[in-house]
C-alpha positions in Angstrom: 0.0 0.0 0.0 1.4 3.4 -0.9 1.7 6.2 1.7 -1.2 8.3 0.2 -3.6 5.5 0.6 -2.3 4.8 4.1 -2.8 8.5 5.0 -6.3 8.5 3.6 -7.2 5.4 5.7 -5.6 6.9 8.8 -7.6 10.1 8.3 -10.8 8.0 8.0 -9.9 6.5 11.4 -9.3 3.0 10.0 -7.7 1.1 12.9 -6.2 -1.5 10.6 -4.3 1.3 8.8 -2.4 1.9 12.0 -1.2 -1.7 12.1 -0.2 -1.4 8.4 1.7 1.8 9.3 3.6 0.0 11.9 4.4 -2.8 9.5 5.5 -0.5 6.8 7.4 2.1 8.9 7.8 0.6 12.3 11.4 -0.4 12.0 12.4 3.0 10.7 10.5 4.8 13.5 12.2 2.5 16.1 15.6 3.2 14.5 15.0 7.0 14.8 13.9 6.6 18.4 16.8 4.4 19.3 19.4 6.8 17.7 18.0 9.6 19.9 17.2 7.9 23.2 20.1 5.3 22.9 17.9 2.9 25.1 15.9 0.0 23.8 13.1 0.4 26.4 12.8 4.1 25.8 12.8 3.7 22.1 9.9 1.2 22.2 8.0 3.7 24.4 8.8 6.5 22.0 7.4 4.5 19.0 4.2 3.9 21.0 4.0 7.6 21.9 4.6 8.5 18.2 1.9 6.1 17.0 -0.6 7.7 19.4 0.5 11.2 18.2 0.2 10.1 14.5 -3.3 8.7 15.1 -4.4 11.9 16.9 -2.7 14.4 14.6 -3.0 12.7 11.2 -5.4 15.4 10.1 -2.6 18.0 10.5 -0.5 16.2 7.8 -1.0 18.3 4.7 1.3 16.5 2.3 3.7 19.3 1.8 6.5 16.9 2.7 6.9 13.2 2.3 4.8 11.2 4.8 8.0 9.4 5.9 9.5 12.8 6.7 6.5 13.7 8.8 6.8 10.3 10.6 10.5 11.0 11.3 9.6 14.4 12.8 6.8 13.0 15.0 9.1 10.3 16.2 12.0 12.6 16.8 9.8 15.0 18.7 8.5 12.1 20.9 12.0 10.9 21.5 13.2 14.4 22.5 10.1 14.7 24.8 11.1 11.4 26.4 14.7 12.6 27.0 13.4 15.8 28.6 11.0 13.8 30.7 13.9 11.6 31.9 15.9 14.7 32.6 18.7 13.4 30.4 18.4 16.1 27.8 20.9 18.9 27.9 21.6 21.0 24.8 24.7 22.5 26.5 26.7 19.3 26.5 30.4 19.6 25.7 31.5 17.9 22.5 34.1 16.1 24.7 31.4 14.5 27.0 30.8 10.8 26.4 28.1 8.3 27.3 28.9 4.6 27.9 25.4 3.4 26.8 25.9 0.6 24.3 22.2 0.3 23.3 22.9 2.0 20.0 22.7 -0.3 17.0 26.0 -1.0 15.4 26.8 0.8 12.2 27.5 -1.7 9.4 30.7 -1.0 7.5 31.1 -2.5 4.0 33.0 -5.8 3.9 35.8 -4.9 1.5 38.3 -7.5 2.5 38.2 -10.9 4.2 41.6 -11.0 5.9 41.6 -11.3 9.7 43.7 -8.1 10.1 41.4 -6.0 7.9 38.3 -7.5 9.6 39.8 -6.5 13.0 40.7 -3.0 11.9 37.2 -2.5 10.3 35.5 -3.7 13.5 37.7 -1.5 15.6 37.1 1.5 13.4 33.3 0.8 13.5 33.5 0.7 17.3 35.4 4.0 17.5 33.0 5.6 15.0 29.9 4.5 17.0 31.6 5.8 20.1 32.3 9.1 18.4 28.7 9.4 17.3 27.4 8.5 20.7 29.6 11.2 22.3 27.9 13.9 20.2 25.4 16.2 21.9 21.8 15.3 20.9 21.2 17.9 18.1 24.4 17.0 16.4 24.0 13.2 16.8 20.5 13.2 15.3 21.6 15.4 12.4 24.6 13.2 11.6 22.6 10.0 11.8 19.8 11.3 9.6 22.3 12.7 7.0 25.1 10.1 7.0 23.4 6.9 8.1 19.8 7.4 6.8 21.0 9.5 3.9 18.1 12.0 4.1 18.4 15.3 2.1 18.9 18.5 4.1 15.4 19.7 3.6 13.9 16.5 5.0 16.3 16.6 8.0 15.2 20.2 8.6 11.5 19.1 8.5 12.1 16.0 10.7 14.1 18.0 13.3 12.1 21.2 13.2 15.3 23.2 12.4 16.1 25.4 9.5 18.3 24.1 6.6 21.2 26.4 7.6 20.9 25.1 11.2 21.0 21.5 9.9 24.0 22.2 7.8 25.8 23.8 10.7 25.0 20.9 13.0 26.1 18.4 10.4 29.4 20.3 9.9 30.1 20.6 13.6 29.1 17.0 14.2 31.4 15.7 11.4 34.3 17.9 12.8 33.8 16.4 16.2 33.8 12.9 14.8 36.9 13.6 12.7 38.6 15.0 15.8 37.7 11.9 17.8 38.9 9.5 15.1 42.1 11.4 14.3 44.3 9.7 16.8 43.1 6.3 15.7 43.5 7.0 12.0 47.0 8.5 12.5 48.2 5.4 14.3 46.6 2.7 12.1 
């Protein structure tokens, strides 16, 4: 079923459409929630909260952006509300601050070689990259993940996060610089 049909059914208060929404977009909503909350239980609660919000506010979706972008934004907002509620949200975090929560899904790096040494180095780089992303303050982390992992265009990231395109570009630039700085010692020594 295409998104426009799904939206029409949701607007008609078709309960089965909500289940189809979860089947079609649930894993993506969960991934967004997990990237922001970095906690499996919180991410599951965020998806539930997002589904309730989607059901209640589907009439506000006007189709000016892709439905998936709107879903991203609703989910990201629910995740940020969850962080605020848990008093773990602080926009004034230092770029040097780290979090040891390993509930974040692993980034998959392409398998370009099969040798044990290259596999070890690739796994180590992946771990360091995940750690560097985890250490980013929330606005930067979300922007980097949406741009570089989910490969969303700038305008969709802006819509999903509620920020302007220049703010998204700035956050992405600063996030990438912080990741580069965090990986520099490792890359210099490998």
